[in-house]
Phi, psi and omega in degrees: 000128177284132180279146177292154178241120179255140173268131176268138185226167167230172173246156186286340182304120182293343180273348181280143183283345181290111187185168165261123186245344181218152168244127179257147170263123188231160179282329175229110184301357181275357186301136176227147176230181188301316171264136204308121177231118188236146179228207186294322177217167190225156184356059169203157183305135174279165180301126177078001181285136179273157179303320183294337177270322183292313187300311179299321179298313182294313183299316179300317180298312183295321176297315179299334179275003172107004180274153172291158185299320180296320177296317181299317178299315181296316180299313185289323175298320179295317179299318180294313182295316181294329181299326184253357184300126173070013182284134171242108187247134178238155180233135164294162183264295186295128179063015174230277179290341178286348180269159180295321179295319178300318178296318179297318179299314180297317180299319178294318178300317179295315180300326184269010172098002180281152172268118188253137178239155167249120181230109187237159175272008177299161181281331176215164188257002184305315183290352181256350189288331178297313178295321178299317179295318179301323182270349182084024177268120182295153180300333180293346178251020176248124184233133171247106191269343178089344177197161178292326178297315179291329177297313179300316180298319179294319179301315180293317181297326180279354181070034178297136180267338178206129179236127179261130185204146177270358182269113184297327180293319178296316180299319179297318180296324184278345180063230185292343179287328186281143175228118182293121179284132178212155177281358182276147172223142182059227172278167184240143171284107184279329182209112182297316182292320185270357178058056181244132174237145182220152177174180179284139177259315179216140180250126186288145173053039179253112181297134182236123180290133175221159175206126177210172185294332183280316185249355184068206178282135183194177172241154173232154177221160171244125178281162175303323180296318180293318179299320177299315179298320179297314182296319181293316180294321178303316180286318180302322183271003174067041183269011187298342178259003182278096183226137173226174177254129172060027181059031178260115182296342178273000181240038173293139185237143176266170174083018173229141177213136173283111184257350175207148173205158178207157177248129184299128177210089187299329180296332178264005179081015179262105189258160176295161173301153172302133184098348180231037186299338183274001176298135184281159172307139180096351178287145186252126178242152180213161176232139178241141172266127186247107175266335183291112185294325180295317178293319179300322177295322177298321180294312182295329180278355179077016181279337168233134192233352184198170177268152174210116183276156178221148181177183176251142185221154176264140177275129170266169178303147182297142176279113183259115177273141176296139174288165178302318181295319179296318179298315181295322179296321179294319179297315179296320181297321180294319180294319181275351180060045175238152181290148178257000000 
């Protein structure tokens, strides 16, 4: 059964409670609570997350949403398995799989059931075979294509579902298949001396699983227009200093301020941050200046890794997509010139 999709909205009235009022620094940007708390990803495995970390997080969330424990376990196991089912993932070699982070990512993909390839623009594959052997990737899945053009062609020919590469031109050619390799995770420390962190606050048109007594199981999304309204209202009401840790109202922290933010709009030349090239138009990014030394130490130690906004939102009517059969009937009706 297809679940309904509701768009969440706010109104521009500054007196209305529908708004984003806080940004939390969290250890896993996927955290969600009863009143909507959203992060980098949602009830699905986060980048680099292990099964032993994902399942308890997911199960607790699903139980909190009203499911029995046995149902929660079944749902979360299914989500984990489906996330990696049939994935064919490839890595460029130089400055990608040759790095420790690249090796860790590939090892995690293999552990989680993905079929992993090495596809490089190198002239020969000899220098890559030691790493391939170390990771358990057979030589038959190691390719030296000789050029970036041939590399892109090989990736497409093999039916790769995700390719990690540090070359922006290759990623651009691959479109949704490409994933820009970066050493950044969650938000990024942009400047060690100046204490600046940057990252995504909200991602446009990203379905988020929810379940509650009023609407049952469903998905919610934020449109680019709504995210723009949220960002404007957030600034108008002066919430740039509203920061807490782990969505705990008792852990509000001073000494942080959002000093810049932008909404992706490729037509105007406003692009996503490096490392988030696949973010859609309408996604909201921000940078915070961190004076609080205790919080800065948490960031450097990796105890908080990303932003997660929190607020109250209005439900709009569910977005109903036409089924395949309905679309075909409409097409036939148009051809036959009969009403549908």
